[in-house]
Jmol script that loads the backbone (N, CA, C; Angstrom):
load data "model"
ATOM      1  N   MET A   1     233.521 186.971  64.352  1.00  0.00           N
ATOM      2  CA  MET A   1     233.203 185.580  64.476  1.00  0.00           C
ATOM      3  C   MET A   1     234.420 184.784  64.031  1.00  0.00           C
ATOM      4  N   THR A   2     234.778 183.784  64.801  1.00  0.00           N
ATOM      5  CA  THR A   2     235.932 182.957  64.463  1.00  0.00           C
ATOM      6  C   THR A   2     235.510 181.844  63.505  1.00  0.00           C
ATOM      7  N   ALA A   3     236.514 181.215  62.921  1.00  0.00           N
ATOM      8  CA  ALA A   3     236.242 180.127  61.978  1.00  0.00           C
ATOM      9  C   ALA A   3     235.569 178.961  62.704  1.00  0.00           C
ATOM     10  N   ARG A   4     235.970 178.733  63.930  1.00  0.00           N
ATOM     11  CA  ARG A   4     235.387 177.638  64.708  1.00  0.00           C
ATOM     12  C   ARG A   4     233.915 177.912  64.994  1.00  0.00           C
ATOM     13  N   THR A   5     233.591 179.120  65.385  1.00  0.00           N
ATOM     14  CA  THR A   5     232.207 179.491  65.663  1.00  0.00           C
ATOM     15  C   THR A   5     231.361 179.376  64.392  1.00  0.00           C
ATOM     16  N   ALA A   6     231.918 179.824  63.280  1.00  0.00           N
ATOM     17  CA  ALA A   6     231.199 179.730  62.013  1.00  0.00           C
ATOM     18  C   ALA A   6     230.953 178.266  61.650  1.00  0.00           C
ATOM     19  N   GLY A   7     231.916 177.410  61.908  1.00  0.00           N
ATOM     20  CA  GLY A   7     231.774 175.978  61.616  1.00  0.00           C
ATOM     21  C   GLY A   7     230.692 175.341  62.464  1.00  0.00           C
ATOM     22  N   ILE A   8     230.647 175.711  63.738  1.00  0.00           N
ATOM     23  CA  ILE A   8     229.624 175.168  64.640  1.00  0.00           C
ATOM     24  C   ILE A   8     228.242 175.615  64.189  1.00  0.00           C
ATOM     25  N   ILE A   9     228.116 176.868  63.807  1.00  0.00           N
ATOM     26  CA  ILE A   9     226.824 177.388  63.339  1.00  0.00           C
ATOM     27  C   ILE A   9     226.397 176.655  62.070  1.00  0.00           C
ATOM     28  N   LEU A  10     227.342 176.412  61.188  1.00  0.00           N
ATOM     29  CA  LEU A  10     227.034 175.707  59.948  1.00  0.00           C
ATOM     30  C   LEU A  10     226.547 174.283  60.232  1.00  0.00           C
ATOM     31  N   VAL A  11     227.197 173.586  61.134  1.00  0.00           N
ATOM     32  CA  VAL A  11     226.797 172.219  61.491  1.00  0.00           C
ATOM     33  C   VAL A  11     225.420 172.234  62.132  1.00  0.00           C
ATOM     34  N   LEU A  12     225.181 173.158  63.047  1.00  0.00           N
ATOM     35  CA  LEU A  12     223.881 173.229  63.711  1.00  0.00           C
ATOM     36  C   LEU A  12     222.766 173.594  62.736  1.00  0.00           C
ATOM     37  N   ALA A  13     223.086 174.391  61.745  1.00  0.00           N
ATOM     38  CA  ALA A  13     222.086 174.768  60.749  1.00  0.00           C
ATOM     39  C   ALA A  13     221.727 173.576  59.855  1.00  0.00           C
ATOM     40  N   ALA A  14     222.661 172.659  59.664  1.00  0.00           N
ATOM     41  CA  ALA A  14     222.418 171.507  58.791  1.00  0.00           C
ATOM     42  C   ALA A  14     221.636 170.403  59.482  1.00  0.00           C
ATOM     43  N   VAL A  15     221.615 170.364  60.803  1.00  0.00           N
ATOM     44  CA  VAL A  15     220.954 169.289  61.538  1.00  0.00           C
ATOM     45  C   VAL A  15     219.465 169.179  61.200  1.00  0.00           C
ATOM     46  N   PRO A  16     218.681 170.269  61.204  1.00  0.00           N
ATOM     47  CA  PRO A  16     217.261 170.102  60.860  1.00  0.00           C
ATOM     48  C   PRO A  16     217.058 169.582  59.439  1.00  0.00           C
ATOM     49  N   ALA A  17     217.873 170.005  58.516  1.00  0.00           N
ATOM     50  CA  ALA A  17     217.732 169.548  57.139  1.00  0.00           C
ATOM     51  C   ALA A  17     218.042 168.056  57.030  1.00  0.00           C
ATOM     52  N   LEU A  18     219.059 167.586  57.719  1.00  0.00           N
ATOM     53  CA  LEU A  18     219.418 166.174  57.673  1.00  0.00           C
ATOM     54  C   LEU A  18     218.415 165.310  58.413  1.00  0.00           C
ATOM     55  N   SER A  19     217.814 165.827  59.456  1.00  0.00           N
ATOM     56  CA  SER A  19     216.853 165.027  60.203  1.00  0.00           C
ATOM     57  C   SER A  19     215.588 164.773  59.395  1.00  0.00           C
ATOM     58  N   ALA A  20     215.317 165.595  58.398  1.00  0.00           N
ATOM     59  CA  ALA A  20     214.162 165.369  57.535  1.00  0.00           C
ATOM     60  C   ALA A  20     214.351 164.113  56.699  1.00  0.00           C
ATOM     61  N   CYS A  21     215.584 163.696  56.479  1.00  0.00           N
ATOM     62  CA  CYS A  21     215.860 162.492  55.693  1.00  0.00           C
ATOM     63  C   CYS A  21     215.825 161.227  56.540  1.00  0.00           C
ATOM     64  N   ALA A  22     215.849 161.363  57.835  1.00  0.00           N
ATOM     65  CA  ALA A  22     215.885 160.201  58.717  1.00  0.00           C
ATOM     66  C   ALA A  22     214.551 159.472  58.695  1.00  0.00           C
ATOM     67  N   THR A  23     214.595 158.158  58.798  1.00  0.00           N
ATOM     68  CA  THR A  23     213.387 157.349  58.853  1.00  0.00           C
ATOM     69  C   THR A  23     213.050 157.084  60.306  1.00  0.00           C
ATOM     70  N   THR A  24     211.825 157.332  60.641  1.00  0.00           N
ATOM     71  CA  THR A  24     211.374 157.060  62.003  1.00  0.00           C
ATOM     72  C   THR A  24     210.522 155.804  61.989  1.00  0.00           C
ATOM     73  N   ALA A  25     210.236 155.298  63.147  1.00  0.00           N
ATOM     74  CA  ALA A  25     209.436 154.075  63.242  1.00  0.00           C
ATOM     75  C   ALA A  25     208.052 154.263  62.633  1.00  0.00           C
ATOM     76  N   SER A  26     207.496 155.464  62.705  1.00  0.00           N
ATOM     77  CA  SER A  26     206.140 155.676  62.205  1.00  0.00           C
ATOM     78  C   SER A  26     206.063 155.721  60.691  1.00  0.00           C
ATOM     79  N   ASP A  27     207.145 156.130  60.000  1.00  0.00           N
ATOM     80  CA  ASP A  27     207.077 156.201  58.540  1.00  0.00           C
ATOM     81  C   ASP A  27     207.900 155.113  57.856  1.00  0.00           C
ATOM     82  N   ALA A  28     208.472 154.214  58.619  1.00  0.00           N
ATOM     83  CA  ALA A  28     209.245 153.124  58.036  1.00  0.00           C
ATOM     84  C   ALA A  28     208.296 152.065  57.480  1.00  0.00           C
ATOM     85  N   ALA A  29     208.767 151.340  56.501  1.00  0.00           N
ATOM     86  CA  ALA A  29     207.972 150.246  55.939  1.00  0.00           C
ATOM     87  C   ALA A  29     207.800 149.167  56.996  1.00  0.00           C
ATOM     88  N   PRO A  30     206.623 148.568  57.056  1.00  0.00           N
ATOM     89  CA  PRO A  30     206.408 147.519  58.054  1.00  0.00           C
ATOM     90  C   PRO A  30     207.341 146.343  57.808  1.00  0.00           C
ATOM     91  N   GLY A  31     207.725 145.693  58.861  1.00  0.00           N
ATOM     92  CA  GLY A  31     208.612 144.550  58.754  1.00  0.00           C
ATOM     93  C   GLY A  31     207.874 143.298  58.313  1.00  0.00           C
ATOM     94  N   PRO A  32     208.629 142.249  58.041  1.00  0.00           N
ATOM     95  CA  PRO A  32     208.032 141.012  57.557  1.00  0.00           C
ATOM     96  C   PRO A  32     206.984 140.423  58.490  1.00  0.00           C
ATOM     97  N   THR A  33     207.122 140.670  59.782  1.00  0.00           N
ATOM     98  CA  THR A  33     206.169 140.085  60.711  1.00  0.00           C
ATOM     99  C   THR A  33     204.805 140.761  60.646  1.00  0.00           C
ATOM    100  N   SER A  34     204.736 141.992  60.116  1.00  0.00           N
ATOM    101  CA  SER A  34     203.460 142.683  60.054  1.00  0.00           C
ATOM    102  C   SER A  34     202.813 142.584  58.680  1.00  0.00           C
ATOM    103  N   GLN A  35     203.480 141.941  57.730  1.00  0.00           N
ATOM    104  CA  GLN A  35     202.937 141.803  56.387  1.00  0.00           C
ATOM    105  C   GLN A  35     202.540 140.355  56.144  1.00  0.00           C
ATOM    106  N   VAL A  36     201.540 140.170  55.325  1.00  0.00           N
ATOM    107  CA  VAL A  36     201.087 138.834  54.984  1.00  0.00           C
ATOM    108  C   VAL A  36     201.283 138.639  53.483  1.00  0.00           C
ATOM    109  N   ASN A  37     201.941 137.572  53.129  1.00  0.00           N
ATOM    110  CA  ASN A  37     202.160 137.275  51.718  1.00  0.00           C
ATOM    111  C   ASN A  37     201.035 136.355  51.260  1.00  0.00           C
ATOM    112  N   HIS A  38     200.090 136.920  50.529  1.00  0.00           N
ATOM    113  CA  HIS A  38     198.964 136.135  50.055  1.00  0.00           C
ATOM    114  C   HIS A  38     199.286 135.413  48.758  1.00  0.00           C
ATOM    115  N   CYS A  39     200.422 135.701  48.152  1.00  0.00           N
ATOM    116  CA  CYS A  39     200.811 135.072  46.897  1.00  0.00           C
ATOM    117  C   CYS A  39     201.130 133.598  47.143  1.00  0.00           C
ATOM    118  N   GLN A  40     200.581 132.736  46.297  1.00  0.00           N
ATOM    119  CA  GLN A  40     200.832 131.297  46.380  1.00  0.00           C
ATOM    120  C   GLN A  40     201.367 130.840  45.024  1.00  0.00           C
ATOM    121  N   ALA A  41     202.638 130.495  44.976  1.00  0.00           N
ATOM    122  CA  ALA A  41     203.284 130.155  43.704  1.00  0.00           C
ATOM    123  C   ALA A  41     202.823 128.819  43.132  1.00  0.00           C
ATOM    124  N   ALA A  42     202.417 127.892  43.962  1.00  0.00           N
ATOM    125  CA  ALA A  42     202.072 126.549  43.487  1.00  0.00           C
ATOM    126  C   ALA A  42     201.017 126.562  42.370  1.00  0.00           C
ATOM    127  N   PRO A  43     199.899 127.271  42.511  1.00  0.00           N
ATOM    128  CA  PRO A  43     198.926 127.289  41.411  1.00  0.00           C
ATOM    129  C   PRO A  43     199.481 127.938  40.141  1.00  0.00           C
ATOM    130  N   GLY A  44     200.460 128.799  40.283  1.00  0.00           N
ATOM    131  CA  GLY A  44     201.051 129.468  39.131  1.00  0.00           C
ATOM    132  C   GLY A  44     201.908 128.555  38.277  1.00  0.00           C
ATOM    133  N   GLN A  45     202.356 127.438  38.843  1.00  0.00           N
ATOM    134  CA  GLN A  45     203.198 126.506  38.088  1.00  0.00           C
ATOM    135  C   GLN A  45     202.448 125.908  36.909  1.00  0.00           C
ATOM    136  N   ALA A  46     201.130 125.866  36.974  1.00  0.00           N
ATOM    137  CA  ALA A  46     200.319 125.326  35.879  1.00  0.00           C
ATOM    138  C   ALA A  46     200.415 126.192  34.618  1.00  0.00           C
ATOM    139  N   PHE A  47     200.879 127.432  34.757  1.00  0.00           N
ATOM    140  CA  PHE A  47     200.969 128.349  33.626  1.00  0.00           C
ATOM    141  C   PHE A  47     202.298 128.236  32.873  1.00  0.00           C
ATOM    142  N   ILE A  48     203.249 127.503  33.430  1.00  0.00           N
ATOM    143  CA  ILE A  48     204.532 127.324  32.747  1.00  0.00           C
ATOM    144  C   ILE A  48     204.276 126.601  31.429  1.00  0.00           C
ATOM    145  N   GLY A  49     204.831 127.154  30.360  1.00  0.00           N
ATOM    146  CA  GLY A  49     204.637 126.601  29.030  1.00  0.00           C
ATOM    147  C   GLY A  49     203.569 127.335  28.238  1.00  0.00           C
ATOM    148  N   GLN A  50     202.748 128.155  28.922  1.00  0.00           N
ATOM    149  CA  GLN A  50     201.732 128.932  28.227  1.00  0.00           C
ATOM    150  C   GLN A  50     202.345 130.230  27.693  1.00  0.00           C
ATOM    151  N   THR A  51     201.638 130.891  26.802  1.00  0.00           N
ATOM    152  CA  THR A  51     202.108 132.144  26.227  1.00  0.00           C
ATOM    153  C   THR A  51     201.866 133.294  27.199  1.00  0.00           C
ATOM    154  N   ALA A  52     202.884 134.113  27.405  1.00  0.00           N
ATOM    155  CA  ALA A  52     202.766 135.287  28.276  1.00  0.00           C
ATOM    156  C   ALA A  52     201.915 136.339  27.574  1.00  0.00           C
ATOM    157  N   SER A  53     200.865 136.763  28.239  1.00  0.00           N
ATOM    158  CA  SER A  53     199.975 137.778  27.681  1.00  0.00           C
ATOM    159  C   SER A  53     199.245 138.475  28.818  1.00  0.00           C
ATOM    160  N   THR A  54     198.536 139.523  28.473  1.00  0.00           N
ATOM    161  CA  THR A  54     197.757 140.241  29.477  1.00  0.00           C
ATOM    162  C   THR A  54     196.707 139.318  30.089  1.00  0.00           C
ATOM    163  N   GLN A  55     196.053 138.533  29.251  1.00  0.00           N
ATOM    164  CA  GLN A  55     195.022 137.624  29.730  1.00  0.00           C
ATOM    165  C   GLN A  55     195.612 136.540  30.635  1.00  0.00           C
ATOM    166  N   THR A  56     196.762 135.994  30.239  1.00  0.00           N
ATOM    167  CA  THR A  56     197.412 134.981  31.062  1.00  0.00           C
ATOM    168  C   THR A  56     197.842 135.581  32.394  1.00  0.00           C
ATOM    169  N   GLY A  57     198.369 136.793  32.354  1.00  0.00           N
ATOM    170  CA  GLY A  57     198.773 137.471  33.583  1.00  0.00           C
ATOM    171  C   GLY A  57     197.607 137.671  34.531  1.00  0.00           C
ATOM    172  N   ALA A  58     196.462 138.088  34.007  1.00  0.00           N
ATOM    173  CA  ALA A  58     195.274 138.281  34.855  1.00  0.00           C
ATOM    174  C   ALA A  58     194.840 136.954  35.471  1.00  0.00           C
ATOM    175  N   ALA A  59     194.881 135.881  34.682  1.00  0.00           N
ATOM    176  CA  ALA A  59     194.518 134.565  35.207  1.00  0.00           C
ATOM    177  C   ALA A  59     195.505 134.114  36.279  1.00  0.00           C
ATOM    178  N   MET A  60     196.788 134.422  36.083  1.00  0.00           N
ATOM    179  CA  MET A  60     197.808 134.055  37.068  1.00  0.00           C
ATOM    180  C   MET A  60     197.605 134.810  38.371  1.00  0.00           C
ATOM    181  N   LEU A  61     197.263 136.086  38.275  1.00  0.00           N
ATOM    182  CA  LEU A  61     197.007 136.869  39.484  1.00  0.00           C
ATOM    183  C   LEU A  61     195.847 136.264  40.268  1.00  0.00           C
ATOM    184  N   ARG A  62     194.794 135.891  39.575  1.00  0.00           N
ATOM    185  CA  ARG A  62     193.639 135.284  40.255  1.00  0.00           C
ATOM    186  C   ARG A  62     194.016 133.944  40.874  1.00  0.00           C
ATOM    187  N   ALA A  63     194.737 133.113  40.119  1.00  0.00           N
ATOM    188  CA  ALA A  63     195.079 131.770  40.592  1.00  0.00           C
ATOM    189  C   ALA A  63     196.026 131.786  41.786  1.00  0.00           C
ATOM    190  N   THR A  64     196.961 132.739  41.798  1.00  0.00           N
ATOM    191  CA  THR A  64     197.979 132.773  42.857  1.00  0.00           C
ATOM    192  C   THR A  64     197.618 133.704  44.004  1.00  0.00           C
ATOM    193  N   ASN A  65     196.554 134.465  43.837  1.00  0.00           N
ATOM    194  CA  ASN A  65     196.120 135.435  44.854  1.00  0.00           C
ATOM    195  C   ASN A  65     197.168 136.533  45.072  1.00  0.00           C
ATOM    196  N   ALA A  66     197.973 136.803  44.056  1.00  0.00           N
ATOM    197  CA  ALA A  66     199.006 137.844  44.149  1.00  0.00           C
ATOM    198  C   ALA A  66     198.372 139.220  43.945  1.00  0.00           C
ATOM    199  N   ALA A  67     198.996 140.227  44.501  1.00  0.00           N
ATOM    200  CA  ALA A  67     198.504 141.597  44.375  1.00  0.00           C
ATOM    201  C   ALA A  67     199.016 142.268  43.102  1.00  0.00           C
ATOM    202  N   GLU A  68     200.173 141.841  42.621  1.00  0.00           N
ATOM    203  CA  GLU A  68     200.748 142.423  41.410  1.00  0.00           C
ATOM    204  C   GLU A  68     201.635 141.401  40.727  1.00  0.00           C
ATOM    205  N   ILE A  69     201.941 141.688  39.465  1.00  0.00           N
ATOM    206  CA  ILE A  69     202.769 140.777  38.682  1.00  0.00           C
ATOM    207  C   ILE A  69     203.973 141.536  38.124  1.00  0.00           C
ATOM    208  N   ARG A  70     205.111 140.856  38.108  1.00  0.00           N
ATOM    209  CA  ARG A  70     206.324 141.426  37.517  1.00  0.00           C
ATOM    210  C   ARG A  70     206.761 140.485  36.399  1.00  0.00           C
ATOM    211  N   TRP A  71     206.685 140.973  35.169  1.00  0.00           N
ATOM    212  CA  TRP A  71     207.115 140.198  34.005  1.00  0.00           C
ATOM    213  C   TRP A  71     208.610 140.374  33.830  1.00  0.00           C
ATOM    214  N   VAL A  72     209.328 139.283  33.641  1.00  0.00           N
ATOM    215  CA  VAL A  72     210.782 139.324  33.477  1.00  0.00           C
ATOM    216  C   VAL A  72     211.128 138.775  32.091  1.00  0.00           C
ATOM    217  N   PRO A  73     211.471 139.671  31.158  1.00  0.00           N
ATOM    218  CA  PRO A  73     211.861 139.236  29.809  1.00  0.00           C
ATOM    219  C   PRO A  73     213.177 138.465  29.847  1.00  0.00           C
ATOM    220  N   PRO A  74     213.484 137.744  28.769  1.00  0.00           N
ATOM    221  CA  PRO A  74     214.738 136.995  28.718  1.00  0.00           C
ATOM    222  C   PRO A  74     215.958 137.916  28.826  1.00  0.00           C
ATOM    223  N   ARG A  75     216.979 137.407  29.470  1.00  0.00           N
ATOM    224  CA  ARG A  75     218.259 138.115  29.637  1.00  0.00           C
ATOM    225  C   ARG A  75     218.111 139.452  30.365  1.00  0.00           C
ATOM    226  N   THR A  76     217.163 139.520  31.272  1.00  0.00           N
ATOM    227  CA  THR A  76     216.936 140.752  32.031  1.00  0.00           C
ATOM    228  C   THR A  76     217.320 140.539  33.486  1.00  0.00           C
ATOM    229  N   MET A  77     218.083 141.469  34.017  1.00  0.00           N
ATOM    230  CA  MET A  77     218.432 141.416  35.433  1.00  0.00           C
ATOM    231  C   MET A  77     217.320 142.093  36.221  1.00  0.00           C
ATOM    232  N   VAL A  78     216.988 141.520  37.358  1.00  0.00           N
ATOM    233  CA  VAL A  78     215.976 142.111  38.231  1.00  0.00           C
ATOM    234  C   VAL A  78     216.540 142.232  39.640  1.00  0.00           C
ATOM    235  N   THR A  79     215.951 143.115  40.407  1.00  0.00           N
ATOM    236  CA  THR A  79     216.370 143.263  41.795  1.00  0.00           C
ATOM    237  C   THR A  79     215.968 142.021  42.567  1.00  0.00           C
ATOM    238  N   MET A  80     216.692 141.728  43.618  1.00  0.00           N
ATOM    239  CA  MET A  80     216.447 140.524  44.399  1.00  0.00           C
ATOM    240  C   MET A  80     215.657 140.782  45.672  1.00  0.00           C
ATOM    241  N   GLU A  81     215.134 141.985  45.827  1.00  0.00           N
ATOM    242  CA  GLU A  81     214.381 142.254  47.044  1.00  0.00           C
ATOM    243  C   GLU A  81     213.066 141.484  47.011  1.00  0.00           C
ATOM    244  N   PHE A  82     212.625 141.075  48.173  1.00  0.00           N
ATOM    245  CA  PHE A  82     211.367 140.348  48.272  1.00  0.00           C
ATOM    246  C   PHE A  82     210.256 141.353  48.513  1.00  0.00           C
ATOM    247  N   LYS A  83     209.192 141.246  47.747  1.00  0.00           N
ATOM    248  CA  LYS A  83     208.049 142.128  47.910  1.00  0.00           C
ATOM    249  C   LYS A  83     206.816 141.270  48.135  1.00  0.00           C
ATOM    250  N   TYR A  84     206.205 141.433  49.282  1.00  0.00           N
ATOM    251  CA  TYR A  84     205.039 140.640  49.633  1.00  0.00           C
ATOM    252  C   TYR A  84     203.925 140.830  48.612  1.00  0.00           C
ATOM    253  N   GLY A  85     203.324 139.736  48.198  1.00  0.00           N
ATOM    254  CA  GLY A  85     202.184 139.791  47.302  1.00  0.00           C
ATOM    255  C   GLY A  85     202.525 139.963  45.839  1.00  0.00           C
ATOM    256  N   ARG A  86     203.801 139.882  45.468  1.00  0.00           N
ATOM    257  CA  ARG A  86     204.187 140.069  44.071  1.00  0.00           C
ATOM    258  C   ARG A  86     204.504 138.724  43.427  1.00  0.00           C
ATOM    259  N   LEU A  87     203.969 138.518  42.240  1.00  0.00           N
ATOM    260  CA  LEU A  87     204.242 137.335  41.443  1.00  0.00           C
ATOM    261  C   LEU A  87     205.254 137.714  40.372  1.00  0.00           C
ATOM    262  N   THR A  88     206.366 136.996  40.313  1.00  0.00           N
ATOM    263  CA  THR A  88     207.394 137.250  39.310  1.00  0.00           C
ATOM    264  C   THR A  88     207.329 136.134  38.269  1.00  0.00           C
ATOM    265  N   VAL A  89     207.149 136.541  37.013  1.00  0.00           N
ATOM    266  CA  VAL A  89     206.972 135.583  35.924  1.00  0.00           C
ATOM    267  C   VAL A  89     208.053 135.822  34.873  1.00  0.00           C
ATOM    268  N   GLY A  90     208.861 134.802  34.626  1.00  0.00           N
ATOM    269  CA  GLY A  90     209.886 134.872  33.597  1.00  0.00           C
ATOM    270  C   GLY A  90     209.410 134.188  32.332  1.00  0.00           C
ATOM    271  N   TYR A  91     209.786 134.752  31.196  1.00  0.00           N
ATOM    272  CA  TYR A  91     209.407 134.136  29.921  1.00  0.00           C
ATOM    273  C   TYR A  91     210.589 134.188  28.969  1.00  0.00           C
ATOM    274  N   ASP A  92     210.515 133.366  27.917  1.00  0.00           N
ATOM    275  CA  ASP A  92     211.624 133.266  26.970  1.00  0.00           C
ATOM    276  C   ASP A  92     211.366 134.102  25.719  1.00  0.00           C
ATOM    277  N   ASP A  93     212.244 133.958  24.730  1.00  0.00           N
ATOM    278  CA  ASP A  93     212.131 134.746  23.498  1.00  0.00           C
ATOM    279  C   ASP A  93     210.840 134.475  22.724  1.00  0.00           C
ATOM    280  N   ALA A  94     210.275 133.297  22.896  1.00  0.00           N
ATOM    281  CA  ALA A  94     209.032 132.943  22.205  1.00  0.00           C
ATOM    282  C   ALA A  94     207.802 133.356  23.009  1.00  0.00           C
ATOM    283  N   MET A  95     208.016 134.137  24.093  1.00  0.00           N
ATOM    284  CA  MET A  95     206.941 134.596  24.978  1.00  0.00           C
ATOM    285  C   MET A  95     206.296 133.432  25.738  1.00  0.00           C
ATOM    286  N   THR A  96     207.049 132.369  25.953  1.00  0.00           N
ATOM    287  CA  THR A  96     206.562 131.209  26.692  1.00  0.00           C
ATOM    288  C   THR A  96     206.984 131.358  28.142  1.00  0.00           C
ATOM    289  N   ILE A  97     206.039 131.215  29.052  1.00  0.00           N
ATOM    290  CA  ILE A  97     206.324 131.351  30.478  1.00  0.00           C
ATOM    291  C   ILE A  97     207.266 130.231  30.902  1.00  0.00           C
ATOM    292  N   ALA A  98     208.375 130.626  31.529  1.00  0.00           N
ATOM    293  CA  ALA A  98     209.414 129.672  31.916  1.00  0.00           C
ATOM    294  C   ALA A  98     209.533 129.511  33.427  1.00  0.00           C
ATOM    295  N   SER A  99     209.135 130.538  34.199  1.00  0.00           N
ATOM    296  CA  SER A  99     209.249 130.455  35.656  1.00  0.00           C
ATOM    297  C   SER A  99     208.183 131.297  36.322  1.00  0.00           C
ATOM    298  N   VAL A 100     207.750 130.838  37.483  1.00  0.00           N
ATOM    299  CA  VAL A 100     206.731 131.545  38.266  1.00  0.00           C
ATOM    300  C   VAL A 100     207.154 131.458  39.734  1.00  0.00           C
ATOM    301  N   ALA A 101     207.233 132.605  40.394  1.00  0.00           N
ATOM    302  CA  ALA A 101     207.617 132.636  41.803  1.00  0.00           C
ATOM    303  C   ALA A 101     206.970 133.809  42.507  1.00  0.00           C
ATOM    304  N   CYS A 102     206.723 133.646  43.770  1.00  0.00           N
ATOM    305  CA  CYS A 102     206.247 134.767  44.586  1.00  0.00           C
ATOM    306  C   CYS A 102     207.474 135.473  45.135  1.00  0.00           C
ATOM    307  N   SER A 103     207.703 136.671  44.696  1.00  0.00           N
ATOM    308  CA  SER A 103     208.876 137.426  45.165  1.00  0.00           C
ATOM    309  C   SER A 103     208.626 138.881  44.914  1.00  0.00           C
TER     310      SER A 103
END
end "model"
wireframe off; spacefill off
backbone 0.3
color backbone group
């Protein structure tokens, strides 16, 4: 077997393994047009200035119709990806809610 033949066999052997990592239309995440963002940030603005707590978070989820909440502590970096139905709540060192957004 020549080096070239061995190289071709190696490449062909790797193709099935690499194709398992590929994303197809059937397993890809739905695009923005197929998702509905039920989160409404406007009612959440009433919580700014309140103390961040489990109870406040539950009330915010109900008020904003969000599916989940992401608490953002002070001086914390967060990813900027948009996630439908997620409420992002920032608070300060005194645990006072400073920002509310659907993201």
